[in-house]
LOPA-37337 format. One record per residue: x, y, z of N, C-alpha, C in turn; residue in three letters. Coordinates in steps of 0.2 Angstrom, whole numbers, padded with zeros to 4 digits, always signed. Example, Ala and Ser with C-alpha at 12.3 -4.5 7.8 and 13.67 -1.06 7.14 Angstrom:
2
+0066-0028+0039+0062-0022+0039+0066-0016+0039ALA;+0064-0011+0035+0068-0005+0036+0064+0000+0039SER;
***
This chain:
376
+0004-0007-0001-0001+0001+0002+0004+0006+0000MET;+0003+0011-0005+0008+0018-0002+0006+0022+0000THR;+0010+0027+0001+0010+0032+0007+0001+0035+0003ALA;+0001+0036-0001-0005+0039-0004-0012+0036-0002GLN;-0010+0030-0003-0017+0026+0000-0019+0026+0006GLN;-0013+0026+0010-0013+0026+0016-0017+0033+0021VAL;-0012+0037+0016-0019+0047+0018-0023+0047+0016PHE;-0026+0042+0010-0033+0045+0010-0035+0039+0010ARG;-0036+0033+0014-0039+0029+0021-0041+0034+0026ASN;-0034+0034+0029-0034+0037+0035-0039+0044+0036THR;-0036+0047+0031-0044+0054+0030-0052+0049+0031LEU;-0051+0045+0028-0060+0042+0028-0061+0040+0033VAL;-0056+0037+0037-0056+0034+0045-0059+0040+0051VAL;-0053+0045+0047-0056+0051+0053-0060+0055+0050VAL;-0065+0052+0045-0069+0059+0043-0077+0053+0045PHE;-0076+0047+0043-0081+0043+0047-0082+0044+0054THR;-0077+0043+0060-0079+0044+0066-0080+0052+0068VAL;-0079+0055+0064-0081+0064+0066-0087+0064+0063VAL;-0088+0062+0059-0095+0060+0058-0100+0058+0063THR;-0099+0052+0066-0103+0047+0070-0102+0050+0077CYS;-0097+0054+0079-0096+0059+0086-0101+0065+0084TYR;-0101+0067+0077-0106+0073+0077-0114+0071+0079VAL;-0116+0066+0074-0123+0065+0074-0125+0060+0082LEU;-0118+0059+0084-0123+0057+0092-0123+0063+0097PHE;-0119+0070+0097-0121+0075+0098-0128+0078+0098LEU;-0129+0077+0092-0134+0079+0086-0142+0075+0089SER;-0139+0069+0092-0146+0065+0092-0152+0068+0092LEU;-0153+0072+0098-0158+0074+0101-0162+0079+0094ASN;-0158+0083+0093-0160+0086+0086-0162+0083+0081ILE;-0160+0077+0079-0163+0069+0073-0167+0070+0077ILE;-0171+0067+0084-0175+0064+0084-0180+0070+0084VAL;-0179+0075+0085-0186+0080+0084-0187+0082+0077ILE;-0182+0081+0071-0181+0083+0064-0187+0077+0064LEU;-0187+0072+0064-0189+0065+0062-0197+0064+0065LEU;-0195+0070+0070-0205+0068+0075-0208+0075+0070CYS;-0204+0079+0069-0208+0085+0065-0212+0083+0057ALA;-0206+0080+0054-0205+0075+0047-0213+0072+0048ILE;-0213+0067+0053-0218+0062+0051-0225+0065+0055ILE;-0225+0071+0059-0232+0074+0061-0234+0077+0055ILE;-0228+0080+0052-0230+0083+0044-0232+0080+0038ALA;-0230+0073+0039-0234+0069+0034-0241+0065+0037SER;-0242+0063+0042-0249+0065+0043-0255+0070+0041ALA;-0251+0074+0044-0256+0081+0041-0256+0084+0035LEU;-0252+0081+0029-0251+0084+0023-0257+0082+0018ARG;-0262+0078+0019-0267+0077+0018-0272+0082+0019PRO;-0272+0084+0025-0277+0089+0027-0275+0098+0024ALA;-0270+0099+0022-0266+0104+0018-0268+0104+0012VAL;-0266+0096+0008-0268+0098+0003-0277+0098+0003LEU;-0281+0095+0007-0288+0096+0005-0290+0103+0005TRP;-0285+0106+0010-0289+0113+0011-0285+0119+0005LEU;-0281+0115+0002-0278+0118-0003-0282+0118-0009VAL;-0285+0112-0009-0290+0110-0014-0296+0114-0016ALA;-0297+0116-0009-0303+0122-0007-0300+0129-0006HIS;-0297+0130-0011-0297+0139-0012-0292+0141-0007LYS;-0289+0139-0002-0286+0141+0002-0279+0142+0001ILE;-0274+0148+0002-0267+0147+0000-0264+0141+0005PRO;-0258+0140+0002-0254+0133+0005-0254+0137+0014GLN;-0249+0143+0013-0247+0146+0019-0253+0147+0025GLY;-0259+0149+0022-0263+0146+0026-0265+0142+0028GLY;-0268+0136+0025-0270+0129+0027-0264+0127+0032ALA;-0258+0127+0029-0253+0125+0034-0254+0127+0042ILE;-0255+0134+0042-0256+0137+0049-0262+0134+0050LEU;-0267+0135+0048-0273+0132+0051-0273+0126+0054LEU;-0271+0120+0051-0270+0114+0051-0267+0114+0057VAL;-0260+0118+0059-0256+0117+0065-0260+0119+0070TYR;-0264+0125+0069-0268+0128+0074-0272+0125+0075LEU;-0278+0120+0073-0281+0115+0076-0277+0110+0081GLY;-0270+0109+0079-0269+0102+0084-0265+0107+0088LEU;-0263+0112+0090-0262+0114+0096-0267+0115+0100LEU;-0275+0118+0096-0279+0120+0101-0282+0112+0102VAL;-0280+0107+0100-0284+0099+0103-0280+0098+0108ALA;-0273+0099+0106-0267+0097+0114-0271+0101+0118ILE;-0270+0108+0119-0271+0112+0123-0278+0113+0128PHE;-0285+0109+0123-0289+0107+0128-0291+0102+0130ALA;-0287+0094+0128-0285+0088+0130-0283+0090+0136LEU;-0275+0095+0137-0272+0094+0143-0276+0099+0149PHE;-0279+0105+0145-0282+0105+0152-0287+0103+0156VAL;-0291+0097+0151-0297+0093+0154-0293+0089+0159ILE;-0288+0085+0156-0286+0080+0160-0281+0082+0168VAL;-0275+0086+0165-0272+0091+0171-0273+0091+0177LEU;-0278+0096+0176-0280+0099+0184-0280+0094+0190PRO;-0285+0090+0187-0286+0086+0193-0283+0081+0195PRO;-0278+0078+0190-0272+0074+0189-0267+0077+0194SER;-0265+0085+0193-0262+0086+0199-0263+0090+0205ILE;-0272+0091+0205-0275+0090+0211-0275+0083+0216GLN;-0275+0079+0214-0274+0073+0218-0268+0072+0217ARG;-0264+0071+0213-0256+0070+0218-0254+0075+0223LEU;-0256+0080+0221-0253+0085+0229-0257+0082+0233GLY;-0262+0081+0236-0265+0080+0239-0263+0074+0244GLY;-0261+0069+0240-0257+0062+0243-0251+0065+0243TYR;-0245+0071+0242-0241+0073+0243-0241+0075+0251ILE;-0246+0080+0251-0246+0084+0257-0249+0079+0262GLU;-0252+0075+0261-0254+0068+0266-0250+0062+0265ASP;-0248+0060+0265-0243+0053+0263-0247+0049+0267ASP;-0250+0051+0273-0252+0044+0279-0261+0043+0276ASN;-0262+0048+0274-0268+0047+0272-0268+0043+0264ARG;-0264+0042+0260-0261+0038+0256-0259+0031+0258LEU;-0256+0031+0262-0253+0025+0265-0262+0021+0269ALA;-0266+0023+0271-0271+0019+0273-0273+0017+0268GLN;-0276+0020+0261-0278+0019+0255-0275+0012+0253LYS;-0271+0013+0253-0265+0006+0250-0265+0001+0255LEU;-0266+0002+0262-0266-0004+0266-0274-0007+0267ILE;-0279-0001+0265-0287-0007+0264-0286-0008+0256LEU;-0282-0008+0253-0285-0011+0246-0279-0015+0246ALA;-0274-0015+0249-0271-0024+0251-0274-0029+0252ASN;-0278-0025+0260-0282-0030+0264-0287-0033+0260ASP;-0290-0029+0255-0297-0031+0252-0294-0037+0246TRP;-0288-0035+0244-0287-0038+0239-0284-0047+0241ALA;-0281-0048+0249-0280-0054+0249-0285-0055+0252GLU;-0292-0055+0255-0297-0057+0257-0301-0061+0250ASN;-0299-0055+0246-0303-0057+0238-0301-0065+0235SER;-0294-0065+0236-0289-0070+0234-0292-0077+0239LEU;-0291-0074+0244-0293-0080+0248-0300-0083+0249ASN;-0304-0079+0248-0310-0081+0248-0313-0085+0240ASN;-0308-0083+0234-0309-0085+0228-0305-0094+0229ILE;-0300-0094+0228-0296-0099+0230-0296-0104+0236PHE;-0295-0102+0242-0297-0107+0249-0290-0111+0249HIS;-0285-0108+0247-0279-0111+0250-0278-0113+0258PRO;-0272-0118+0258-0272-0122+0265-0268-0116+0269SER;-0266-0110+0266-0261-0107+0270-0266-0100+0268SER;-0266-0094+0271-0268-0087+0270-0264-0085+0264PRO;-0266-0080+0259-0261-0078+0255-0260-0071+0257ILE;-0254-0070+0257-0252-0064+0259-0249-0059+0254THR;-0250-0054+0251-0248-0049+0247-0242-0046+0250LEU;-0242-0040+0253-0236-0034+0255-0241-0036+0265PHE;-0237-0034+0268-0234-0034+0275-0238-0023+0277ASP;-0243-0024+0279-0245-0019+0283-0242-0013+0285ASP;-0239-0019+0290-0233-0013+0296-0227-0009+0291ASN;-0226-0011+0285-0220-0008+0280-0225-0005+0275THR;-0230-0006+0273-0233+0001+0268-0231+0009+0271ILE;-0233+0009+0276-0232+0019+0279-0223+0020+0278PRO;-0219+0016+0279-0213+0020+0277-0213+0018+0269ASP;-0213+0012+0268-0212+0012+0260-0217+0021+0256THR;-0223+0022+0258-0225+0026+0254-0222+0034+0258VAL;-0220+0034+0263-0217+0040+0265-0210+0041+0262HIS;-0206+0034+0261-0201+0036+0257-0201+0037+0249SER;-0204+0034+0247-0210+0035+0243-0211+0044+0239ALA;-0214+0045+0244-0218+0053+0242-0210+0058+0244VAL;-0205+0056+0247-0199+0061+0250-0196+0059+0243GLU;-0195+0054+0241-0192+0053+0233-0196+0058+0227GLY;-0200+0058+0229-0206+0064+0222-0204+0071+0222VAL;-0205+0074+0231-0205+0079+0233-0197+0082+0231LYS;-0193+0079+0231-0185+0080+0229-0186+0079+0221LYS;-0187+0076+0220-0187+0076+0211-0193+0083+0208SER;-0196+0085+0210-0201+0092+0209-0197+0095+0204VAL;-0193+0099+0205-0189+0101+0203-0186+0099+0196PRO;-0184+0095+0196-0182+0092+0191-0185+0090+0185ALA;-0193+0087+0188-0199+0087+0185-0200+0092+0181LEU;-0200+0097+0183-0202+0105+0181-0199+0104+0175ALA;-0193+0106+0177-0188+0108+0172-0189+0100+0164GLY;-0190+0095+0166-0190+0091+0162-0196+0094+0158ASP;-0204+0095+0163-0207+0098+0157-0208+0102+0155ALA;-0203+0108+0158-0200+0115+0151-0198+0112+0145GLY;-0193+0111+0147-0188+0102+0141-0193+0101+0136GLY;-0198+0096+0136-0204+0094+0134-0209+0099+0128LEU;-0210+0104+0134-0213+0109+0132-0211+0113+0124PHE;-0205+0114+0126-0199+0118+0120-0198+0113+0115GLY;-0201+0108+0119-0197+0099+0111-0205+0101+0105ASP;-0208+0101+0110-0214+0101+0109-0214+0107+0101ILE;-0215+0113+0106-0216+0120+0101-0211+0119+0095VAL;-0204+0117+0095-0198+0114+0090-0201+0111+0087LEU;-0204+0107+0086-0207+0100+0081-0211+0104+0079VAL;-0217+0108+0081-0223+0112+0076-0220+0116+0070LEU;-0213+0121+0076-0209+0125+0071-0209+0123+0065VAL;-0203+0116+0067-0199+0113+0060-0204+0109+0056ILE;-0207+0107+0058-0215+0103+0054-0217+0110+0049GLY;-0220+0115+0053-0222+0120+0046-0216+0122+0042ILE;-0210+0124+0043-0206+0123+0038-0205+0117+0034TYR;-0204+0112+0034-0203+0107+0033-0210+0107+0028TRP;-0217+0109+0030-0222+0108+0025-0220+0113+0019MET;-0219+0120+0022-0219+0121+0016-0213+0123+0012THR;-0207+0118+0013-0201+0118+0009-0200+0111+0007ALA;-0205+0107+0008-0208+0100+0005-0205+0099+0000ARG;-0210+0102-0008-0209+0101-0016-0201+0103-0015ASP;-0198+0108-0014-0192+0113-0016-0188+0104-0014GLU;-0186+0102-0009-0183+0100-0003-0184+0092-0009THR;-0190+0089-0010-0190+0085-0015-0185+0083-0022VAL;-0188+0089-0023-0183+0091-0032-0177+0093-0030ASP;-0175+0095-0025-0168+0095-0023-0164+0089-0024PHE;-0168+0082-0021-0165+0078-0020-0163+0074-0027THR;-0169+0074-0029-0170+0071-0035-0164+0074-0041LEU;-0162+0079-0041-0156+0082-0045-0151+0079-0042GLN;-0150+0074-0036-0143+0072-0035-0143+0063-0037LEU;-0148+0062-0041-0148+0054-0043-0147+0058-0052PHE;-0146+0052-0056-0148+0051-0064-0154+0052-0066SER;-0157+0051-0071-0163+0057-0075-0167+0047-0074LEU;-0162+0042-0074-0163+0035-0074-0168+0033-0069ALA;-0166+0036-0063-0165+0035-0056-0171+0039-0052LYS;-0172+0044-0055-0176+0050-0053-0184+0046-0051ARG;-0185+0043-0056-0194+0042-0055-0193+0035-0051GLY;-0188+0032-0050-0188+0027-0042-0188+0028-0037MET;-0182+0035-0035-0183+0040-0030-0188+0041-0029ILE;-0193+0047-0031-0198+0047-0029-0204+0046-0028ARG;-0204+0041-0032-0209+0034-0030-0208+0031-0022GLU;-0201+0032-0021-0199+0029-0014-0200+0033-0011ILE;-0199+0039-0010-0202+0047-0006-0208+0046-0004ILE;-0211+0048-0008-0219+0047-0007-0222+0041-0005ILE;-0219+0034-0005-0223+0029-0003-0220+0030+0004GLU;-0213+0032+0006-0211+0034+0013-0215+0037+0017ILE;-0217+0045+0014-0222+0050+0018-0229+0045+0019GLU;-0234+0042+0012-0238+0039+0016-0237+0033+0021GLN;-0233+0031+0021-0231+0025+0023-0233+0030+0033THR;-0228+0035+0031-0227+0037+0039-0234+0043+0040LEU;-0236+0044+0037-0244+0049+0038-0249+0042+0041GLY;-0249+0034+0038-0255+0032+0037-0253+0030+0044ALA;-0247+0027+0043-0244+0026+0052-0248+0029+0059TYR;-0248+0037+0055-0250+0040+0066-0256+0041+0063VAL;-0258+0042+0059-0267+0045+0059-0269+0040+0061ARG;-0267+0031+0060-0270+0028+0061-0269+0026+0070GLY;-0263+0027+0074-0262+0028+0079-0266+0033+0083VAL;-0268+0039+0079-0271+0043+0082-0277+0041+0082GLY;-0279+0038+0076-0288+0036+0079-0288+0029+0085LEU;-0284+0025+0085-0284+0020+0088-0284+0025+0097VAL;-0279+0028+0097-0278+0033+0103-0285+0035+0105VAL;-0287+0039+0099-0295+0043+0103-0299+0037+0105LEU;-0301+0031+0099-0305+0027+0099-0304+0024+0109PHE;-0298+0022+0109-0297+0020+0117-0296+0023+0122VAL;-0298+0028+0121-0298+0034+0125-0305+0034+0130GLY;-0308+0035+0121-0317+0038+0123-0322+0033+0124VAL;-0317+0028+0121-0320+0020+0126-0321+0020+0133ALA;-0313+0019+0134-0314+0019+0143-0318+0024+0145ASN;-0318+0030+0143-0319+0036+0148-0327+0033+0148GLY;-0329+0032+0143-0336+0028+0143-0338+0026+0147ILE;-0334+0019+0148-0335+0013+0152-0335+0014+0160LEU;-0329+0018+0160-0328+0020+0167-0333+0024+0171LEU;-0335+0029+0165-0341+0034+0168-0346+0031+0170THR;-0349+0026+0166-0353+0022+0168-0354+0017+0175ILE;-0347+0015+0175-0344+0011+0182-0345+0014+0187PHE;-0345+0020+0188-0343+0024+0192-0339+0025+0193GLY;-0333+0025+0190-0326+0026+0193-0323+0032+0192VAL;-0321+0034+0198-0318+0041+0199-0312+0042+0197ALA;-0312+0051+0192-0305+0051+0189-0307+0049+0183ASN;-0313+0047+0178-0313+0044+0174-0309+0045+0167ALA;-0308+0050+0168-0306+0055+0163-0299+0054+0160VAL;-0298+0055+0167-0289+0055+0169-0287+0049+0165THR;-0290+0041+0170-0289+0036+0170-0289+0033+0164LEU;-0294+0036+0157-0294+0032+0152-0289+0037+0146ALA;-0287+0043+0149-0282+0046+0144-0276+0044+0146PHE;-0274+0041+0150-0266+0037+0152-0267+0032+0148ILE;-0274+0027+0148-0273+0020+0145-0275+0022+0135ILE;-0278+0027+0135-0277+0030+0128-0268+0032+0126GLY;-0268+0035+0129-0260+0037+0126-0255+0034+0126LEU;-0256+0031+0133-0250+0024+0130-0251+0018+0124THR;-0257+0019+0125-0257+0014+0117-0256+0014+0111THR;-0251+0022+0112-0247+0025+0105-0241+0020+0103ALA;-0240+0016+0108-0235+0012+0111-0239+0005+0109LEU;-0236+0003+0102-0238-0003+0099-0236-0009+0104PRO;-0241-0015+0103-0241-0019+0107-0241-0018+0115ILE;-0236-0015+0118-0235-0016+0126-0237-0009+0129VAL;-0240-0006+0124-0240+0003+0127-0248+0001+0131GLY;-0252-0003+0128-0260-0004+0131-0260-0006+0138GLY;-0255-0012+0139-0254-0015+0144-0249-0008+0151PHE;-0246-0006+0148-0242-0002+0153-0248+0003+0155ILE;-0252+0005+0150-0256+0011+0153-0263+0008+0159GLY;-0262+0002+0158-0269+0000+0160-0265-0001+0168ALA;-0261-0006+0165-0257-0006+0174-0257+0001+0180GLY;-0253+0007+0173-0254+0012+0179-0261+0014+0181MET;-0267+0015+0175-0273+0016+0178-0277+0012+0184ALA;-0276+0006+0182-0278+0002+0187-0274+0002+0195ALA;-0267+0004+0195-0267+0008+0201-0269+0014+0205PHE;-0267+0018+0200-0272+0025+0203-0279+0022+0204LEU;-0281+0017+0203-0289+0019+0205-0291+0014+0209ALA;-0285+0009+0211-0284+0006+0217-0283+0011+0223LEU;-0277+0016+0221-0277+0021+0229-0283+0022+0232VAL;-0288+0025+0225-0295+0028+0227-0300+0022+0229ASP;-0300+0017+0227-0307+0012+0229-0303+0005+0227LYS;-0302-0001+0231-0300-0007+0227-0304-0011+0220PRO;-0311-0009+0222-0316-0010+0217-0316-0008+0211LEU;-0313+0000+0210-0311+0002+0206-0306+0001+0200SER;-0302-0004+0203-0296-0005+0199-0298-0011+0197ALA;-0302-0015+0199-0305-0020+0195-0309-0019+0190LEU;-0313-0013+0190-0318-0012+0185-0313-0009+0179LEU;-0308-0006+0181-0302-0002+0177-0299-0006+0172THR;-0295-0014+0176-0295-0017+0170-0301-0020+0166LEU;-0306-0021+0168-0314-0024+0164-0315-0021+0158VAL;-0314-0014+0160-0314-0010+0154-0310-0009+0151SER;-0302-0009+0151-0298-0011+0147-0298-0016+0141PHE;-0300-0024+0145-0302-0029+0143-0307-0029+0137VAL;-0312-0024+0140-0318-0024+0132-0315-0021+0128LEU;-0312-0015+0129-0310-0010+0123-0305-0015+0118VAL;-0301-0018+0123-0294-0019+0119-0297-0025+0114GLN;-0301-0028+0115-0306-0034+0111-0306-0031+0103GLN;-0311-0025+0107-0313-0021+0098-0307-0020+0096VAL;-0302-0017+0098-0297-0012+0096-0292-0017+0091GLU;-0292-0022+0094-0286-0027+0092-0290-0031+0088THR;-0294-0033+0089-0298-0037+0083-0300-0035+0075HIS;-0302-0028+0078-0305-0023+0071-0301-0018+0072TYR;-0303-0014+0076-0300-0008+0074-0293-0007+0071LEU;-0287-0010+0074-0279-0008+0073-0278-0012+0067THR;-0283-0018+0065-0279-0021+0059-0284-0018+0052PRO;-0288-0014+0052-0293-0009+0047-0286-0002+0046ARG;-0287+0003+0052-0282+0006+0053-0275+0005+0050THR;-0273-0001+0051-0266-0002+0050-0262-0004+0042MET;-0269-0008+0039-0268-0009+0034-0265-0007+0028SER;-0265+0000+0029-0263+0002+0023-0256+0005+0026ASN;-0254+0006+0031-0247+0007+0033-0245+0003+0034SER;-0238+0002+0040-0234-0003+0040-0235-0009+0041VAL;-0231-0013+0036-0230-0022+0038-0225-0025+0038HIS;-0225-0024+0047-0217-0029+0049-0221-0035+0054ILE;-0217-0038+0054-0219-0041+0061-0220-0039+0067SER;-0225-0042+0073-0223-0042+0079-0216-0040+0082PRO;-0213-0047+0080-0206-0047+0083-0202-0042+0081ILE;-0201-0039+0075-0197-0034+0072-0200-0027+0075LEU;-0209-0027+0077-0209-0022+0081-0209-0020+0087VAL;-0207-0027+0090-0203-0026+0096-0195-0024+0097ILE;-0193-0029+0091-0186-0024+0092-0185-0017+0090VAL;-0190-0015+0087-0188-0008+0086-0190-0002+0091ALA;-0195-0007+0095-0198-0003+0101-0191+0000+0107LEU;-0188-0007+0106-0182-0008+0111-0175-0003+0108PHE;-0175-0003+0101-0169+0002+0101-0172+0007+0101ILE;-0179+0009+0101-0179+0018+0099-0181+0018+0107GLY;-0182+0013+0112-0182+0018+0119-0175+0019+0122PHE;-0171+0014+0117-0164+0014+0121-0161+0021+0116ALA;-0161+0023+0111-0160+0030+0108-0161+0035+0109VAL;-0169+0036+0110-0172+0041+0110-0178+0042+0116GLY;-0179+0037+0122-0183+0035+0128-0189+0037+0126GLY;-0195+0039+0129-0201+0038+0124-0203+0040+0118VAL;-0200+0044+0116-0201+0048+0107-0199+0044+0103ILE;-0191+0040+0106-0190+0037+0101-0193+0029+0102GLY;-0195+0026+0106-0201+0021+0106-0206+0024+0099GLY;-0209+0030+0101-0214+0033+0097-0213+0033+0090LEU;-0209+0035+0088-0205+0033+0080-0201+0029+0077ILE;-0201+0023+0083-0197+0018+0081-0201+0015+0074ALA;-0205+0012+0077-0211+0008+0072-0208+0012+0062VAL;-0213+0017+0065-0213+0021+0057-0207+0024+0053PRO;-0201+0022+0057-0193+0021+0054-0194+0016+0051ILE;-0196+0011+0056-0194+0004+0055-0198+0004+0047ALA;-0204+0004+0047-0207+0006+0043-0204+0008+0036GLY;-0201+0012+0036-0198+0016+0030-0192+0014+0028SER;-0189+0010+0032-0184+0006+0030-0185+0000+0026LEU;-0190-0003+0028-0193-0008+0024-0195-0006+0019MET;-0199+0000+0018-0199+0001+0010-0191+0003+0006VAL;-0187+0007+0009-0181+0004+0006-0180-0002+0003LEU;-0179-0005+0007-0176-0012+0008-0180-0014+0002ALA;-0187-0014+0000-0191-0019-0005-0189-0015-0011ARG;-0186-0006-0014-0188-0004-0018-0180-0006-0021HIS;-0176-0007-0015-0168-0006-0015-0164-0012-0016LEU;-0167-0016-0014-0165-0023-0013-0170-0030-0016VAL;-0175-0029-0013-0180-0033-0014-0182-0037-0021ILE;-0186-0031-0024-0186-0029-0030-0181-0030-0034GLU;-0176-0028-0034-0172-0029-0039-0168-0037-0039PRO;-0170-0039-0036-0168-0045-0035-0173-0051-0037LYS;-0179-0047-0038-0184-0052-0042-0183-0051-0049LYS;-0181-0044-0048-0180-0043-0058-0177-0049-0062GLU;-0171-0049-0056-0165-0054-0059-0167-0061-0061GLU;-0171-0063-0055-0175-0071-0059-0182-0072-0061VAL;-0182-0067-0065-0190-0067-0070-0190-0070-0072VAL;-0194-0076-0073-0193-0080-0076-0197-0079-0083PRO;-0194-0081-0090-0196-0081-0099-0197-0088-0101GLN;-0203-0088-0103-0205-0094-0108-0204-0094-0115ARG;-0195-0097-0117-0195-0098-0121-0195-0106-0125VAL;-0201-0106-0132-0199-0113-0134-0200-0117-0129GLN;-0204-0117-0126-0207-0123-0120-0203-0125-0114GLY;-0197-0119-0115-0194-0121-0110-0192-0115-0103GLY;-0189-0114-0100-0188-0108-0095-0181-0104-0097ILE;-0183-0099-0097-0175-0095-0099-0176-0088-0092LEU;-0171-0089-0089-0168-0087-0082-0161-0084-0082ILE;-0163-0077-0082-0156-0072-0081-0151-0074-0089ALA;-0156-0075-0094-0152-0078-0100-0151-0084-0102GLY;-0153-0088-0097-0151-0095-0098-0155-0101-0101GLN;-0154-0105-0104-0158-0109-0106-0160-0116-0100ASP;-0164-0116-0095-0165-0121-0091-0170-0128-0092THR;-0172-0130-0097-0175-0136-0101-0173-0142-0098ARG;-0175-0147-0097-0170-0153-0095-0167-0155-0100LEU;-0171-0152-0107-0165-0156-0113-0164-0153-0116ASP;-0161-0146-0112-0155-0140-0113-0149-0143-0116ALA;-0145-0147-0112-0138-0150-0114-0139-0157-0120ASN;-0145-0157-0120-0145-0167-0125-0146-0162-0133ILE;-0139-0165-0136-0141-0164-0143-0146-0165-0146PRO;-0148-0161-0152-0154-0162-0156-0155-0168-0160ALA;-0159-0173-0160-0158-0177-0164-0159-0173-0174ASP;-0155-0175-0177-0156-0173-0184-0161-0175-0187PRO;-0164-0182-0186-0169-0184-0189-0176-0179-0186ARG;-0177-0176-0181-0182-0171-0180-0181-0167-0179THR;-0175-0165-0182-0174-0154-0183-0178-0153-0189SER;-0180-0148-0190-0185-0143-0196-0178-0143-0200PRO;
***
């Protein structure tokens, strides 16, 4: 290897390392950018509909994003105040919280013993240790309140940044696509445009499908919990619906959180919360999700779980939310750039009763000399 080759390879390695380091430092910005593009892809059909009805593109974009902001604000105004008020009451009086947990523990133990009739009584938690545990947990929450407030402020800033970047992306989307196409030869521009459109459709369909599922699960659980007479039905339904945005595992996490909060209020409420979740989940799993996701990402549940773990490890909850649509986009790229070209290489063509694959005659008698007596 010559000195020039060594120098060139060294430059390539250094450039690669520096690029990876820069990407690592700007990981948060990359996640925000991806969130903005995913949300913009979901909202673009609404913008196009308004533009088709004689509304200027800029005004249509502002109207759509303003409607999204109003919906988010109204939802949090309905849900957050009662939740904060109840949480504040438990923090101020941890003895009352401990007593409620003791009553719930005793009710659960008595119910299990009456159902199973074991030889020795079932014991879940020691009532004497619950007050100390609750006191320690409440003290930990009090100490973490300033950090939580800072995280909430950072989350609000990220949401604003996502919306602003999404608006800019929506206005510059066509120019960005045209510029990207200029980087490829004329022969490949049609395929690249098709890939971009399909990825955009995949992202948009996934987000709209998830939004519809979250809305249905939240509203349905809210109605059932209200009928059952469970306290804070709206808050519990909001938790279950919001966590459903995480595929496969999110709904169970939300149901566990909601059941625990209901358990603190009344043990029977926790059971009714789980009943509501199971009833709604049957409709969501067997009817709603297959229909809403039919035009979205098509990846196996195992790959979904792997994508979720990777997303959580890289970007936390936000990373988990965007992991599946990103995995779906990678599947689109793999299909267009790898799978379909491989299929085209082995497309069979019938030639004189045989099969010609990749220019080779694969008839069983291809290598047998022809009989002169039967030759034309």
